[in-house]
C-alpha positions, 0 to 999 in steps of 0.5 A: 584545409585540403581541397575536396576530392574530384567527384565527391559532393557529400551525401545523397538525399536517399542516404540521408533519408535512410539514415534518418529512418534508422535513427527514428526507429531506434529512438522509438525503441528507446522512448518505449523502453523509457516509458515502460520504466516510468510506468514500473517506477510509478507502480512501485512508488504506489505500492511503497506508499500503500505499505507505508500508509498501512504500517503507519495505521498499524503502529497508530493502533498498536499503541492504544488500549486493548479495550475501553476497560483498560490496557492489554493484559488488564482489559476484559474483552467485550463482544462489541467491536467499533466505537463505544457509546458517546465516542465519535469518529476521530476520538478513537482511544482503543483498538476496537474503535478502529473497526470499519474506520476509513480515511484518506491519508493522501489523494487517491489512497484510501485506508480501511481498517477491520478489527476481528477477534481471532484464535490461533489453532494448533497448527498456528493458523489464525482463524476468525473467532465467533466472539471475544478472545485474547487475540485481535487481528487488525487488517489495514486495506489500502486502495489506489485507483491504479492498482488492480487489487488492494494492498493489505497489511495485518497484525495480530495482538494478544491480550496478555499480562506483560 
């Protein structure tokens, strides 16, 4: 070890306070950035879960019969959408039984399903029809309290013979 140089006594209290203040200010910026990234991650996670819950419901509905009278291509469209006589919530067995269906796939998430008869106009746009058609649009709306607006996923199915 070498002896300390004459007159050198280390850091002064002022130097330590200034250094501490600079480090503190830098750390506040880093912490603020960290929390901003955590909020962005949480929002992305909520969006992803919402899309997964919506797609899950669409796939569940997609595999059902077109109507109570039979599978797609064989069914005669009926004007009434929703549960048919003698059916109950939880016993949905065709597409239109999901009209106004609501559930909670996970705490704070709410799914609401809307089934509509639609037509395809000459420009290719989907328009809501006044009565039964060969097309049904399924809209799944997923709400979460921290989202300013709901996520919506949709699917148009056609009643055609394969």
